[in-house]
N, CA, C and O atoms as a GROMACS GRO file, in nm:
protein
  548
    1MET      N    1  -1.196  -0.683  -0.704
    1MET     CA    2  -1.122  -0.574  -0.762
    1MET      C    3  -0.981  -0.575  -0.703
    1MET      O    4  -0.964  -0.598  -0.583
    2LYS      N    5  -0.881  -0.549  -0.786
    2LYS     CA    6  -0.743  -0.539  -0.739
    2LYS      C    7  -0.710  -0.392  -0.718
    2LYS      O    8  -0.726  -0.310  -0.808
    3ILE      N    9  -0.665  -0.359  -0.598
    3ILE     CA   10  -0.645  -0.220  -0.557
    3ILE      C   11  -0.503  -0.200  -0.506
    3ILE      O   12  -0.456  -0.276  -0.421
    4SER      N   13  -0.435  -0.098  -0.559
    4SER     CA   14  -0.301  -0.066  -0.511
    4SER      C   15  -0.312   0.035  -0.397
    4SER      O   16  -0.399   0.123  -0.398
    5LEU      N   17  -0.223   0.023  -0.300
    5LEU     CA   18  -0.217   0.115  -0.187
    5LEU      C   19  -0.077   0.171  -0.176
    5LEU      O   20   0.022   0.100  -0.195
    6GLY      N   21  -0.068   0.299  -0.144
    6GLY     CA   22   0.060   0.364  -0.117
    6GLY      C   23   0.040   0.468  -0.009
    6GLY      O   24  -0.068   0.526   0.003
    7SER      N   25   0.144   0.491   0.071
    7SER     CA   26   0.126   0.578   0.187
    7SER      C   27   0.257   0.645   0.226
    7SER      O   28   0.366   0.593   0.200
    8ASP      N   29   0.244   0.762   0.289
    8ASP     CA   30   0.359   0.817   0.360
    8ASP      C   31   0.349   0.769   0.505
    8ASP      O   32   0.259   0.692   0.539
    9HIS      N   33   0.441   0.814   0.589
    9HIS     CA   34   0.442   0.767   0.728
    9HIS      C   35   0.320   0.814   0.805
    9HIS      O   36   0.274   0.744   0.895
   10ALA      N   37   0.265   0.932   0.772
   10ALA     CA   38   0.149   0.983   0.845
   10ALA      C   39   0.023   0.902   0.813
   10ALA      O   40  -0.067   0.892   0.896
   11GLY      N   41   0.017   0.845   0.694
   11GLY     CA   42  -0.100   0.767   0.655
   11GLY      C   43  -0.086   0.618   0.679
   11GLY      O   44  -0.179   0.542   0.650
   12PHE      N   45   0.028   0.575   0.731
   12PHE     CA   46   0.055   0.432   0.746
   12PHE      C   47  -0.052   0.358   0.827
   12PHE      O   48  -0.104   0.256   0.781
   13GLY      N   49  -0.085   0.407   0.945
   13GLY     CA   50  -0.182   0.339   1.031
   13GLY      C   51  -0.318   0.326   0.965
   13GLY      O   52  -0.383   0.222   0.974
   14TYR      N   53  -0.360   0.432   0.899
   14TYR     CA   54  -0.489   0.429   0.832
   14TYR      C   55  -0.486   0.335   0.712
   14TYR      O   56  -0.583   0.263   0.686
   15LYS      N   57  -0.376   0.334   0.638
   15LYS     CA   58  -0.360   0.242   0.525
   15LYS      C   59  -0.376   0.098   0.572
   15LYS      O   60  -0.441   0.017   0.504
   16GLU      N   61  -0.318   0.065   0.685
   16GLU     CA   62  -0.328  -0.071   0.737
   16GLU      C   63  -0.472  -0.108   0.770
   16GLU      O   64  -0.515  -0.220   0.744
   17LYS      N   65  -0.547  -0.014   0.826
   17LYS     CA   66  -0.688  -0.041   0.858
   17LYS      C   67  -0.770  -0.057   0.731
   17LYS      O   68  -0.856  -0.145   0.723
   18VAL      N   69  -0.745   0.028   0.633
   18VAL     CA   70  -0.818   0.019   0.507
   18VAL      C   71  -0.782  -0.109   0.433
   18VAL      O   72  -0.869  -0.172   0.372
   19LYS      N   73  -0.657  -0.150   0.440
   19LYS     CA   74  -0.615  -0.275   0.377
   19LYS      C   75  -0.693  -0.393   0.437
   19LYS      O   76  -0.738  -0.482   0.365
   20GLU      N   77  -0.708  -0.392   0.568
   20GLU     CA   78  -0.784  -0.497   0.636
   20GLU      C   79  -0.931  -0.494   0.591
   20GLU      O   80  -0.990  -0.599   0.566
   21LEU      N   81  -0.988  -0.375   0.582
   21LEU     CA   82  -1.127  -0.361   0.538
   21LEU      C   83  -1.145  -0.412   0.394
   21LEU      O   84  -1.237  -0.488   0.367
   22LEU      N   85  -1.058  -0.369   0.305
   22LEU     CA   86  -1.068  -0.410   0.165
   22LEU      C   87  -1.056  -0.561   0.150
   22LEU      O   88  -1.130  -0.623   0.073
   23THR      N   89  -0.963  -0.620   0.222
   23THR     CA   90  -0.945  -0.765   0.217
   23THR      C   91  -1.069  -0.836   0.268
   23THR      O   92  -1.111  -0.937   0.211
   24SER      N   93  -1.128  -0.784   0.375
   24SER     CA   94  -1.249  -0.847   0.430
   24SER      C   95  -1.367  -0.835   0.334
   24SER      O   96  -1.460  -0.916   0.340
   25LEU      N   97  -1.365  -0.735   0.246
   25LEU     CA   98  -1.471  -0.718   0.146
   25LEU      C   99  -1.444  -0.799   0.019
   25LEU      O  100  -1.523  -0.795  -0.076
   26GLY      N  101  -1.332  -0.872   0.018
   26GLY     CA  102  -1.302  -0.960  -0.094
   26GLY      C  103  -1.215  -0.900  -0.203
   26GLY      O  104  -1.199  -0.960  -0.309
   27HIS      N  105  -1.160  -0.781  -0.178
   27HIS     CA  106  -1.072  -0.719  -0.277
   27HIS      C  107  -0.929  -0.772  -0.262
   27HIS      O  108  -0.887  -0.809  -0.152
   28GLU      N  109  -0.857  -0.774  -0.372
   28GLU     CA  110  -0.715  -0.809  -0.369
   28GLU      C  111  -0.637  -0.678  -0.355
   28GLU      O  112  -0.662  -0.582  -0.428
   29VAL      N  113  -0.543  -0.675  -0.262
   29VAL     CA  114  -0.469  -0.553  -0.231
   29VAL      C  115  -0.321  -0.572  -0.263
   29VAL      O  116  -0.261  -0.672  -0.225
   30LYS      N  117  -0.263  -0.474  -0.333
   30LYS     CA  118  -0.119  -0.472  -0.355
   30LYS      C  119  -0.065  -0.350  -0.281
   30LYS      O  120  -0.093  -0.237  -0.318
   31ASP      N  121   0.012  -0.374  -0.176
   31ASP     CA  122   0.062  -0.268  -0.087
   31ASP      C  123   0.202  -0.227  -0.128
   31ASP      O  124   0.295  -0.308  -0.125
   32PHE      N  125   0.218  -0.101  -0.167
   32PHE     CA  126   0.348  -0.049  -0.208
   32PHE      C  127   0.420   0.022  -0.095
   32PHE      O  128   0.526   0.082  -0.118
   33GLY      N  129   0.366   0.018   0.027
   33GLY     CA  130   0.432   0.079   0.141
   33GLY      C  131   0.383   0.222   0.163
   33GLY      O  132   0.296   0.271   0.091
   34THR      N  133   0.437   0.283   0.257
   34THR     CA  134   0.544   0.251   0.346
   34THR      C  135   0.497   0.144   0.445
   34THR      O  136   0.378   0.114   0.455
   35PHE      N  137   0.590   0.089   0.517
   35PHE     CA  138   0.558  -0.023   0.605
   35PHE      C  139   0.583   0.007   0.753
   35PHE      O  140   0.590  -0.085   0.834
   36SER      N  141   0.595   0.136   0.786
   36SER     CA  142   0.610   0.176   0.926
   36SER      C  143   0.576   0.325   0.937
   36SER      O  144   0.546   0.391   0.838
   37GLU      N  145   0.583   0.376   1.059
   37GLU     CA  146   0.557   0.518   1.082
   37GLU      C  147   0.686   0.601   1.081
   37GLU      O  148   0.684   0.719   1.116
   38GLU      N  149   0.796   0.540   1.040
   38GLU     CA  150   0.922   0.614   1.028
   38GLU      C  151   0.910   0.713   0.912
   38GLU      O  152   0.855   0.678   0.807
   39PRO      N  153   0.960   0.837   0.929
   39PRO     CA  154   0.951   0.936   0.822
   39PRO      C  155   1.013   0.885   0.691
   39PRO      O  156   1.120   0.825   0.691
   40VAL      N  157   0.943   0.912   0.580
   40VAL     CA  158   0.987   0.866   0.449
   40VAL      C  159   0.967   0.976   0.345
   40VAL      O  160   0.897   1.074   0.369
   41ASP      N  161   1.029   0.956   0.232
   41ASP     CA  162   1.008   1.042   0.115
   41ASP      C  163   0.890   0.982   0.038
   41ASP      O  164   0.908   0.888  -0.040
   42TYR      N  165   0.770   1.036   0.061
   42TYR     CA  166   0.648   0.969   0.016
   42TYR      C  167   0.638   0.941  -0.135
   42TYR      O  168   0.574   0.843  -0.171
   43PRO      N  169   0.698   1.020  -0.225
   43PRO     CA  170   0.685   0.983  -0.367
   43PRO      C  171   0.741   0.844  -0.400
   43PRO      O  172   0.699   0.782  -0.497
   44LEU      N  173   0.834   0.796  -0.319
   44LEU     CA  174   0.890   0.662  -0.342
   44LEU      C  175   0.786   0.552  -0.325
   44LEU      O  176   0.805   0.441  -0.375
   45PHE      N  177   0.677   0.580  -0.255
   45PHE     CA  178   0.571   0.482  -0.231
   45PHE      C  179   0.444   0.514  -0.308
   45PHE      O  180   0.370   0.423  -0.347
   46ILE      N  181   0.419   0.642  -0.331
   46ILE     CA  182   0.297   0.683  -0.400
   46ILE      C  183   0.308   0.657  -0.550
   46ILE      O  184   0.215   0.604  -0.610
   47ARG      N  185   0.419   0.693  -0.609
   47ARG     CA  186   0.434   0.677  -0.754
   47ARG      C  187   0.420   0.531  -0.799
   47ARG      O  188   0.348   0.506  -0.895
   48PRO      N  189   0.485   0.435  -0.734
   48PRO     CA  190   0.466   0.295  -0.777
   48PRO      C  191   0.321   0.248  -0.765
   48PRO      O  192   0.274   0.170  -0.848
   49ALA      N  193   0.250   0.296  -0.663
   49ALA     CA  194   0.108   0.258  -0.649
   49ALA      C  195   0.028   0.313  -0.766
   49ALA      O  196  -0.059   0.244  -0.820
   50ALA      N  197   0.055   0.436  -0.805
   50ALA     CA  198  -0.014   0.497  -0.919
   50ALA      C  199   0.027   0.431  -1.051
   50ALA      O  200  -0.058   0.410  -1.138
   51GLU      N  201   0.153   0.399  -1.065
   51GLU     CA  202   0.200   0.334  -1.189
   51GLU      C  203   0.137   0.197  -1.208
   51GLU      O  204   0.112   0.156  -1.321
   52ALA      N  205   0.112   0.126  -1.099
   52ALA     CA  206   0.047  -0.006  -1.109
   52ALA      C  207  -0.094   0.010  -1.168
   52ALA      O  208  -0.139  -0.076  -1.244
   53VAL      N  209  -0.161   0.117  -1.134
   53VAL     CA  210  -0.293   0.145  -1.189
   53VAL      C  211  -0.280   0.182  -1.337
   53VAL      O  212  -0.356   0.132  -1.421
   54ALA      N  213  -0.186   0.267  -1.369
   54ALA     CA  214  -0.167   0.310  -1.507
   54ALA      C  215  -0.132   0.194  -1.599
   54ALA      O  216  -0.175   0.190  -1.715
   55ARG      N  217  -0.055   0.098  -1.549
   55ARG     CA  218  -0.016  -0.019  -1.629
   55ARG      C  219  -0.128  -0.123  -1.638
   55ARG      O  220  -0.118  -0.218  -1.716
   56GLY      N  221  -0.232  -0.106  -1.559
   56GLY     CA  222  -0.342  -0.202  -1.560
   56GLY      C  223  -0.323  -0.320  -1.466
   56GLY      O  224  -0.403  -0.413  -1.468
   57GLU      N  225  -0.218  -0.318  -1.385
   57GLU     CA  226  -0.196  -0.425  -1.287
   57GLU      C  227  -0.300  -0.420  -1.175
   57GLU      O  228  -0.333  -0.523  -1.116
   58CYS      N  229  -0.350  -0.300  -1.147
   58CYS     CA  230  -0.455  -0.279  -1.047
   58CYS      C  231  -0.565  -0.196  -1.111
   58CYS      O  232  -0.538  -0.109  -1.194
   59GLU      N  233  -0.689  -0.224  -1.072
   59GLU     CA  234  -0.802  -0.151  -1.128
   59GLU      C  235  -0.817  -0.012  -1.067
   59GLU      O  236  -0.859   0.081  -1.135
   60ARG      N  237  -0.783   0.001  -0.942
   60ARG     CA  238  -0.792   0.128  -0.870
   60ARG      C  239  -0.674   0.139  -0.776
   60ARG      O  240  -0.605   0.041  -0.747
   61GLY      N  241  -0.651   0.262  -0.728
   61GLY     CA  242  -0.546   0.285  -0.632
   61GLY      C  243  -0.593   0.380  -0.524
   61GLY      O  244  -0.678   0.466  -0.548
   62ILE      N  245  -0.538   0.364  -0.406
   62ILE     CA  246  -0.567   0.455  -0.296
   62ILE      C  247  -0.433   0.494  -0.235
   62ILE      O  248  -0.352   0.408  -0.201
   63VAL      N  249  -0.411   0.624  -0.220
   63VAL     CA  250  -0.288   0.672  -0.159
   63VAL      C  251  -0.325   0.753  -0.035
   63VAL      O  252  -0.425   0.823  -0.034
   64PHE      N  253  -0.243   0.741   0.068
   64PHE     CA  254  -0.274   0.798   0.199
   64PHE      C  255  -0.163   0.892   0.243
   64PHE      O  256  -0.046   0.871   0.211
   65GLY      N  257  -0.200   0.997   0.316
   65GLY     CA  258  -0.102   1.088   0.370
   65GLY      C  259  -0.160   1.172   0.481
   65GLY      O  260  -0.277   1.159   0.515
   66GLY      N  261  -0.077   1.259   0.537
   66GLY     CA  262  -0.124   1.347   0.643
   66GLY      C  263  -0.236   1.437   0.595
   66GLY      O  264  -0.337   1.450   0.662
   67SER      N  265  -0.218   1.499   0.479
   67SER     CA  266  -0.325   1.580   0.422
   67SER      C  267  -0.384   1.515   0.296
   67SER      O  268  -0.499   1.539   0.262
   68GLY      N  269  -0.305   1.435   0.230
   68GLY     CA  270  -0.348   1.373   0.104
   68GLY      C  271  -0.317   1.457  -0.018
   68GLY      O  272  -0.321   1.407  -0.130
   69ASN      N  273  -0.286   1.584   0.002
   69ASN     CA  274  -0.262   1.673  -0.111
   69ASN      C  275  -0.136   1.638  -0.189
   69ASN      O  276  -0.140   1.627  -0.312
   70GLY      N  277  -0.025   1.622  -0.120
   70GLY     CA  278   0.100   1.587  -0.187
   70GLY      C  279   0.090   1.453  -0.257
   70GLY      O  280   0.142   1.435  -0.367
   71GLU      N  281   0.024   1.359  -0.192
   71GLU     CA  282   0.007   1.226  -0.250
   71GLU      C  283  -0.075   1.234  -0.378
   71GLU      O  284  -0.043   1.166  -0.476
   72ALA      N  285  -0.180   1.315  -0.379
   72ALA     CA  286  -0.262   1.332  -0.500
   72ALA      C  287  -0.179   1.395  -0.611
   72ALA      O  288  -0.192   1.355  -0.727
   73MET      N  289  -0.095   1.492  -0.577
   73MET     CA  290  -0.013   1.557  -0.680
   73MET      C  291   0.085   1.458  -0.742
   73MET      O  292   0.103   1.458  -0.864
   74VAL      N  293   0.148   1.375  -0.660
   74VAL     CA  294   0.242   1.275  -0.713
   74VAL      C  295   0.169   1.176  -0.803
   74VAL      O  296   0.216   1.146  -0.912
   75ALA      N  297   0.055   1.125  -0.757
   75ALA     CA  298  -0.021   1.028  -0.837
   75ALA      C  299  -0.067   1.090  -0.968
   75ALA      O  300  -0.067   1.022  -1.071
   76ASN      N  301  -0.105   1.216  -0.968
   76ASN     CA  302  -0.153   1.282  -1.089
   76ASN      C  303  -0.042   1.308  -1.191
   76ASN      O  304  -0.071   1.340  -1.306
   77LYS      N  305   0.082   1.295  -1.152
   77LYS     CA  306   0.193   1.310  -1.247
   77LYS      C  307   0.212   1.184  -1.332
   77LYS      O  308   0.287   1.186  -1.430
   78VAL      N  309   0.145   1.077  -1.296
   78VAL     CA  310   0.155   0.951  -1.370
   78VAL      C  311   0.052   0.955  -1.483
   78VAL      O  312  -0.068   0.969  -1.459
   79HIS      N  313   0.101   0.942  -1.607
   79HIS     CA  314   0.013   0.947  -1.723
   79HIS      C  315  -0.095   0.839  -1.713
   79HIS      O  316  -0.065   0.722  -1.688
   80GLY      N  317  -0.221   0.880  -1.732
   80GLY     CA  318  -0.332   0.786  -1.727
   80GLY      C  319  -0.399   0.774  -1.592
   80GLY      O  320  -0.497   0.702  -1.578
   81VAL      N  321  -0.346   0.843  -1.492
   81VAL     CA  322  -0.405   0.838  -1.358
   81VAL      C  323  -0.468   0.973  -1.327
   81VAL      O  324  -0.408   1.078  -1.349
   82ARG      N  325  -0.589   0.968  -1.275
   82ARG     CA  326  -0.656   1.087  -1.224
   82ARG      C  327  -0.683   1.060  -1.077
   82ARG      O  328  -0.758   0.969  -1.041
   83CYS      N  329  -0.621   1.140  -0.992
   83CYS     CA  330  -0.631   1.118  -0.849
   83CYS      C  331  -0.699   1.238  -0.785
   83CYS      O  332  -0.661   1.352  -0.810
   84ALA      N  333  -0.798   1.212  -0.702
   84ALA     CA  334  -0.871   1.318  -0.634
   84ALA      C  335  -0.870   1.296  -0.484
   84ALA      O  336  -0.876   1.183  -0.436
   85LEU      N  337  -0.861   1.405  -0.410
   85LEU     CA  338  -0.862   1.397  -0.264
   85LEU      C  339  -1.006   1.380  -0.216
   85LEU      O  340  -1.092   1.462  -0.246
   86CYS      N  341  -1.030   1.273  -0.143
   86CYS     CA  342  -1.164   1.244  -0.089
   86CYS      C  343  -1.155   1.238   0.063
   86CYS      O  344  -1.072   1.166   0.119
   87SER      N  345  -1.241   1.315   0.128
   87SER     CA  346  -1.239   1.313   0.274
   87SER      C  347  -1.378   1.302   0.335
   87SER      O  348  -1.393   1.308   0.457
   88ALA      N  349  -1.481   1.285   0.252
   88ALA     CA  350  -1.617   1.267   0.303
   88ALA      C  351  -1.697   1.186   0.203
   88ALA      O  352  -1.661   1.180   0.085
   89ARG      N  353  -1.803   1.125   0.248
   89ARG     CA  354  -1.886   1.041   0.161
   89ARG      C  355  -1.934   1.120   0.039
   89ARG      O  356  -1.930   1.069  -0.073
   90GLU      N  357  -1.979   1.242   0.060
   90GLU     CA  358  -2.031   1.322  -0.051
   90GLU      C  359  -1.921   1.351  -0.153
   90GLU      O  360  -1.945   1.343  -0.274
   91THR      N  361  -1.802   1.384  -0.105
   91THR     CA  362  -1.691   1.412  -0.195
   91THR      C  363  -1.657   1.290  -0.278
   91THR      O  364  -1.636   1.300  -0.399
   92SER      N  365  -1.650   1.175  -0.215
   92SER     CA  366  -1.610   1.055  -0.288
   92SER      C  367  -1.714   1.020  -0.395
   92SER      O  368  -1.677   0.976  -0.504
   93GLY      N  369  -1.841   1.039  -0.366
   93GLY     CA  370  -1.944   1.014  -0.466
   93GLY      C  371  -1.935   1.111  -0.582
   93GLY      O  372  -1.950   1.071  -0.697
   94ASP      N  373  -1.911   1.239  -0.552
   94ASP     CA  374  -1.897   1.339  -0.658
   94ASP      C  375  -1.777   1.307  -0.746
   94ASP      O  376  -1.785   1.318  -0.869
   95VAL      N  377  -1.667   1.269  -0.684
   95VAL     CA  378  -1.546   1.236  -0.760
   95VAL      C  379  -1.574   1.118  -0.851
   95VAL      O  380  -1.536   1.119  -0.968
   96LYS      N  381  -1.640   1.017  -0.799
   96LYS     CA  382  -1.669   0.897  -0.877
   96LYS      C  383  -1.752   0.932  -1.000
   96LYS      O  384  -1.734   0.873  -1.107
   97ARG      N  385  -1.843   1.026  -0.986
   97ARG     CA  386  -1.932   1.062  -1.097
   97ARG      C  387  -1.873   1.164  -1.193
   97ARG      O  388  -1.901   1.158  -1.312
   98HIS      N  389  -1.791   1.259  -1.143
   98HIS     CA  390  -1.759   1.375  -1.224
   98HIS      C  391  -1.613   1.396  -1.263
   98HIS      O  392  -1.586   1.470  -1.357
   99VAL      N  393  -1.521   1.334  -1.196
   99VAL     CA  394  -1.380   1.361  -1.226
   99VAL      C  395  -1.341   1.285  -1.352
   99VAL      O  396  -1.363   1.164  -1.362
  100GLY      N  397  -1.284   1.354  -1.443
  100GLY     CA  398  -1.237   1.292  -1.565
  100GLY      C  399  -1.187   1.401  -1.658
  100GLY      O  400  -1.224   1.517  -1.642
  101SER      N  401  -1.106   1.367  -1.752
  101SER     CA  402  -1.055   1.467  -1.844
  101SER      C  403  -1.167   1.514  -1.935
  101SER      O  404  -1.246   1.434  -1.984
  102GLY      N  405  -1.173   1.643  -1.958
  102GLY     CA  406  -1.272   1.700  -2.047
  102GLY      C  407  -1.415   1.682  -1.998
  102GLY      O  408  -1.508   1.684  -2.078
  103GLY      N  409  -1.435   1.664  -1.869
  103GLY     CA  410  -1.568   1.651  -1.814
  103GLY      C  411  -1.632   1.515  -1.837
  103GLY      O  412  -1.752   1.499  -1.815
  104SER      N  413  -1.555   1.415  -1.880
  104SER     CA  414  -1.613   1.284  -1.901
  104SER      C  415  -1.654   1.225  -1.767
  104SER      O  416  -1.595   1.260  -1.665
  105PRO      N  417  -1.753   1.136  -1.764
  105PRO     CA  418  -1.799   1.082  -1.637
  105PRO      C  419  -1.716   0.967  -1.583
  105PRO      O  420  -1.758   0.902  -1.488
  106GLU      N  421  -1.600   0.941  -1.641
  106GLU     CA  422  -1.517   0.831  -1.592
  106GLU      C  423  -1.472   0.858  -1.449
  106GLU      O  424  -1.440   0.971  -1.414
  107PRO      N  425  -1.472   0.755  -1.366
  107PRO     CA  426  -1.426   0.775  -1.228
  107PRO      C  427  -1.275   0.788  -1.223
  107PRO      O  428  -1.206   0.747  -1.317
  108PRO      N  429  -1.222   0.846  -1.116
  108PRO     CA  430  -1.077   0.853  -1.103
  108PRO      C  431  -1.021   0.713  -1.087
  108PRO      O  432  -1.090   0.621  -1.043
  109ARG      N  433  -0.896   0.699  -1.123
  109ARG     CA  434  -0.832   0.568  -1.110
  109ARG      C  435  -0.748   0.561  -0.984
  109ARG      O  436  -0.692   0.456  -0.953
  110ALA      N  437  -0.739   0.669  -0.911
  110ALA     CA  438  -0.670   0.669  -0.781
  110ALA      C  439  -0.739   0.770  -0.691
  110ALA      O  440  -0.792   0.870  -0.738
  111ILE      N  441  -0.737   0.744  -0.564
  111ILE     CA  442  -0.800   0.831  -0.466
  111ILE      C  443  -0.699   0.860  -0.357
  111ILE      O  444  -0.635   0.768  -0.305
  112ALA      N  445  -0.684   0.988  -0.322
  112ALA     CA  446  -0.596   1.024  -0.211
  112ALA      C  447  -0.681   1.044  -0.086
  112ALA      O  448  -0.786   1.107  -0.092
  113VAL      N  449  -0.635   0.992   0.025
  113VAL     CA  450  -0.710   0.999   0.149
  113VAL      C  451  -0.621   1.058   0.258
  113VAL      O  452  -0.509   1.013   0.279
  114ASN      N  453  -0.674   1.160   0.327
  114ASN     CA  454  -0.598   1.210   0.440
  114ASN      C  455  -0.632   1.126   0.563
  114ASN      O  456  -0.738   1.064   0.569
  115ARG      N  457  -0.542   1.126   0.659
  115ARG     CA  458  -0.568   1.041   0.777
  115ARG      C  459  -0.691   1.094   0.849
  115ARG      O  460  -0.718   1.214   0.846
  116PRO      N  461  -0.765   1.006   0.913
  116PRO     CA  462  -0.891   1.046   0.976
  116PRO      C  463  -0.869   1.139   1.095
  116PRO      O  464  -0.770   1.129   1.167
  117TYR      N  465  -0.964   1.228   1.111
  117TYR     CA  466  -0.960   1.315   1.228
  117TYR      C  467  -0.989   1.233   1.353
  117TYR      O  468  -1.065   1.136   1.347
  118GLN      N  469  -0.931   1.270   1.463
  118GLN     CA  470  -0.955   1.199   1.588
  118GLN      C  471  -1.066   1.266   1.669
  118GLN      O  472  -1.108   1.211   1.771
  119ARG      N  473  -1.113   1.382   1.625
  119ARG     CA  474  -1.218   1.451   1.698
  119ARG      C  475  -1.347   1.451   1.615
  119ARG      O  476  -1.346   1.413   1.498
  120ASN      N  477  -1.456   1.493   1.675
  120ASN     CA  478  -1.585   1.504   1.607
  120ASN      C  479  -1.633   1.374   1.548
  120ASN      O  480  -1.682   1.371   1.435
  121ARG      N  481  -1.620   1.266   1.621
  121ARG     CA  482  -1.665   1.136   1.574
  121ARG      C  483  -1.810   1.112   1.617
  121ARG      O  484  -1.838   1.018   1.692
  122SER      N  485  -1.903   1.197   1.570
  122SER     CA  486  -2.044   1.179   1.606
  122SER      C  487  -2.111   1.087   1.505
  122SER      O  488  -2.053   1.054   1.402
  123ALA      N  489  -2.231   1.046   1.535
  123ALA     CA  490  -2.306   0.958   1.445
  123ALA      C  491  -2.336   1.026   1.312
  123ALA      O  492  -2.353   0.958   1.211
  124GLN      N  493  -2.342   1.160   1.311
  124GLN     CA  494  -2.372   1.231   1.186
  124GLN      C  495  -2.249   1.245   1.096
  124GLN      O  496  -2.264   1.271   0.977
  125THR      N  497  -2.131   1.227   1.149
  125THR     CA  498  -2.009   1.244   1.070
  125THR      C  499  -1.965   1.109   1.016
  125THR      O  500  -1.929   1.020   1.093
  126PRO      N  501  -1.969   1.091   0.882
  126PRO     CA  502  -1.926   0.962   0.828
  126PRO      C  503  -1.777   0.939   0.853
  126PRO      O  504  -1.698   1.033   0.850
  127THR      N  505  -1.741   0.816   0.877
  127THR     CA  506  -1.600   0.785   0.896
  127THR      C  507  -1.530   0.781   0.762
  127THR      O  508  -1.595   0.769   0.658
  128ARG      N  509  -1.399   0.793   0.762
  128ARG     CA  510  -1.323   0.786   0.638
  128ARG      C  511  -1.342   0.649   0.572
  128ARG      O  512  -1.344   0.638   0.450
  129ASN      N  513  -1.355   0.542   0.654
  129ASN     CA  514  -1.377   0.410   0.596
  129ASN      C  515  -1.506   0.407   0.515
  129ASN      O  516  -1.509   0.347   0.407
  130THR      N  517  -1.611   0.470   0.563
  130THR     CA  518  -1.737   0.475   0.490
  130THR      C  519  -1.718   0.550   0.359
  130THR      O  520  -1.763   0.505   0.254
  131ALA      N  521  -1.652   0.665   0.366
  131ALA     CA  522  -1.631   0.745   0.244
  131ALA      C  523  -1.547   0.668   0.145
  131ALA      O  524  -1.576   0.670   0.025
  132LEU      N  525  -1.446   0.601   0.192
  132LEU     CA  526  -1.357   0.526   0.104
  132LEU      C  527  -1.430   0.409   0.040
  132LEU      O  528  -1.417   0.387  -0.081
  133THR      N  529  -1.504   0.335   0.118
  133THR     CA  530  -1.579   0.222   0.064
  133THR      C  531  -1.677   0.269  -0.042
  133THR      O  532  -1.693   0.204  -0.146
  134ASN      N  533  -1.744   0.383  -0.017
  134ASN     CA  534  -1.837   0.438  -0.114
  134ASN      C  535  -1.766   0.475  -0.243
  134ASN      O  536  -1.821   0.457  -0.352
  135ALA      N  537  -1.645   0.527  -0.233
  135ALA     CA  538  -1.572   0.569  -0.352
  135ALA      C  539  -1.529   0.450  -0.438
  135ALA      O  540  -1.521   0.462  -0.560
  136LEU      N  541  -1.502   0.338  -0.375
  136LEU     CA  542  -1.449   0.224  -0.447
  136LEU      C  543  -1.555   0.133  -0.507
  136LEU      O  544  -1.533   0.075  -0.613
  137LEU      N  545  -1.667   0.120  -0.442
  137LEU     CA  546  -1.764   0.018  -0.481
  137LEU      C  547  -1.877   0.072  -0.564
  137LEU      O  548  -1.966  -0.003  -0.604
   0.00000   0.00000   0.00000
């Protein structure tokens, strides 16, 4: 699967880890940036990632940010893209099954991910990588 990635500076580190994971799983990744932790105007990176999905250049997209909310809003402004904020395995599965215009079961074509929490990393708490992988595959 070809997947577009876009990020603001807060999501940069996590985007890099997810890019490595996706590549190791055999996916092709198109990275639209940002390419450092320097503060940026995130729509400049999120919109191109979403547009690549809308044009059919990528099958899915993942956008990253501090909360993921702004990134989801920017991606959702692109015609043909439905972007949902996923932060847990259960959420990503629900989004995959239920998000769509008019209640159709089509999965979203982009997913917004907030950066992972650094606390509460117990065995019962799924990691963001697990939730993300579940949402994509």
